[in-house]
N, C-alpha and C positions, 0 to 999 in steps of 0.2 A: 504494500500500500504506500509506504513511504518512498520506495524506489519509483513508483508510478508518478507520484507528485514531483519528484526530482527530475524525471525525464520530461514531464510536462513543462516544468519551469525552465529547463534547459532548452526545450524546443521554442518556447515563447521568447526567451532571451535571444536565441539565434535568429528568429524571425524579425524581431525588433532591430537587431544589429544589421541584418541584410536590408531591411527597409530603409534604415538611416543612410546606408551607403549609396542608395540610388540617387541619380541626379535629375530624374524626371524629364529626360529628353523627349518622351513621348507626347507630352502635353505642351503646346506652344503657349507662351505668355502673351496672349493677344491684347491684354489690357494695359501693358506697359508701353509707354509712348517712346521710350528711348531704346535704341538698339544697343545691345551689350557687346556685340562683336565689332571687329574692324573690317568686315567684309563689305561687298557692294550692297547698295540699296536696291532691291529688286523692284520697288515701286517707282523708282526714278526712270525706269526704262519704259517708254511708250512704244508699242508695236505699231508699224505703219498700217494704213488702211489697205484693203485689197485693191489690186490693179483692175481697172475696168477699161474696156475699149469704148471710146466715145462713138456716138452715132455719126458724127461729122468731125473729121480730123481738122477741118478748118476752124472749128469752134474752140480749139485748144489755145490757151493763152501763150503769148510769146515768152520764151524762157528768159529769165533775168538772172544776172549774176548775184548770188546771195539771196535770191527770192525764195518764195515758198513753192512747194510742190503740191499738186492736187491730192497726193496720198499722204502728206504730212499730217500727223495727228493734231487736232485742235480740241482738247477735252472740254473746254468751257462751251464752245459752240455745239459740240456733240451732245452734251448734257442738256443744254437749252432746247435743242431740237427734239431730244428724246422726251422731254417733259412738255412738249407742245408749244414752245415759245421760240423766240428769236434772240440771238445774241446781239446786243446793241451797244453802240459806243456812246459815251457821254453820261451825264447825270440828269436827274430830274425824273418826273413822272411821265411815262408815255401816255399818249392820248387815250389808248385803249384801257388804261388802268385808272383813269381819273375817277370813275364811278366807284371803284373799289376803295380808293384812298378816301374819297368823300364819306363813304359808309363807315370805314374803319375809324375815321377821325370825327364822327358826328358828335361825340361827347367832349371834344377838345383834345388837343395834343400838345406836348411840350416840344419845342424846337430843339432843346438841348438834352434830349433823352439819352442819346448815346454816351456823352461824357458823364452824365449822372449815373448811368448803369455801370460804366467802366469804373468809376470811383467807388461805387457801392460793392462791386464785385471784388475789387482790390482790397477793400476794408474787410470784407467777409473772408477772403483767403488769408489775410494776415491774422485775423482772429481765430480762424479754424485751420491750423496748419496741417491737419491730417493725423493719422495714428502714429504711435511712437515708432513702430517698426518701419513704416513708410518713410518717416523722416530719417531714421537711422540708416537705412539702406538706400535712400535717395531714389525711391521708385514713385511713380505717379500712377495710381490705380483708381479707376472709376468703379464704383459699386452701386 
């Protein structure tokens, strides 16, 4: 009986020791914002768009030195198109969105809301610096 408890205790200690030796390479740390290695950033590489044969070769733009290519990625315009909009230059409210802005601001709006929110966010982050181990190991984890 006593030998059985000893074997059980030895097995439990062995399992704990082996579990502590694991480095957890199987689970990626998706919530950490900083890369821990010095390797390349795989998200910085944008694959080109697929080549297409135009219906009329005369409609192709003249090549320019240092200019853009039709297959060059443009992620901001691609996202805007995928969401049903258009990428536009400049600032201000587009004519098509004036009714939306009028409805959203029908109870009033503050012109300086962005700096106010930025200051409030900075104050909140200074007052709530995170958990002890997050600060100790300098990790940024959203939960």
